C-alpha positions as CSV (number, residue, x, y, z in Angstrom):
1,M,1.8,-9.6,0.7
2,N,3.5,-12.1,-1.8
3,K,5.1,-11.5,-5.2
4,D,2.1,-12.4,-7.1
5,Q,0.0,-9.9,-5.2
6,T,2.5,-7.2,-5.9
7,H,3.2,-8.0,-9.5
8,G,-0.6,-8.4,-10.1
9,A,-1.3,-4.8,-8.8
10,T,1.6,-3.3,-10.6
11,E,0.1,-4.9,-13.9
12,Q,-3.3,-3.5,-13.1
13,V,-1.9,0.1,-12.6
14,K,0.4,-0.1,-15.8
15,G,-2.8,-1.4,-17.6
16,K,-5.0,1.5,-16.6
17,V,-2.3,3.8,-17.7
18,N,-2.0,2.3,-21.1
19,E,-6.0,2.3,-21.4
20,V,-6.1,6.0,-20.5
21,V,-3.2,6.8,-22.8
22,G,-4.8,5.0,-25.7
23,K,-8.2,6.6,-24.9
24,V,-6.6,10.1,-24.9
25,T,-4.6,9.7,-28.0
26,G,-7.1,7.7,-29.8
27,N,-5.0,4.6,-30.2
28,K,-7.3,1.6,-29.9
29,T,-4.4,-0.9,-29.9
30,Q,-3.1,0.6,-26.7
31,E,-6.2,1.1,-25.2
32,I,-7.1,-2.6,-25.8
33,K,-3.4,-3.6,-24.4
34,G,-4.1,-1.8,-21.4
35,D,-7.4,-3.7,-20.8
36,V,-5.7,-6.9,-21.3
37,Q,-2.9,-6.0,-19.1
38,Q,-5.3,-5.1,-16.3
39,G,-7.0,-8.6,-16.6
40,V,-3.8,-10.3,-16.4
41,G,-2.7,-8.3,-13.3
42,K,-6.2,-9.1,-11.7
43,V,-5.8,-12.8,-12.2
44,Q,-2.2,-12.6,-11.0
45,K,-3.3,-10.8,-7.8
46,E,-6.0,-13.4,-7.2
47,V,-3.5,-16.2,-7.6
48,G,-1.4,-14.3,-4.8
49,N,-4.6,-14.0,-2.7
50,M,-5.3,-17.6,-3.0
51,R,-1.8,-18.4,-2.0
52,E,-1.8,-16.4,0.9
53,E,-5.3,-18.0,2.0
54,A,-3.7,-21.4,1.6
55,K,-0.8,-20.5,3.9
56,R,-3.1,-19.3,6.5
57,D,-5.3,-22.3,6.4
58,A,-2.2,-24.6,6.4
59,K,-1.3,-23.0,9.9
60,H,-4.6,-23.8,11.5
């Protein structure tokens, strides 16, 4: 697992927490921030997945 995968997964979790807290407290801004944070984390994790795949392909 590379740093992009790790950071991406972390951002997704933090985003989910922000989203839930925003829903519970009725804070739409925080809820939206959580949604965006999850999206950023998902993209970053996918970049990490592609890097790992490229490394595997380069070894063959």
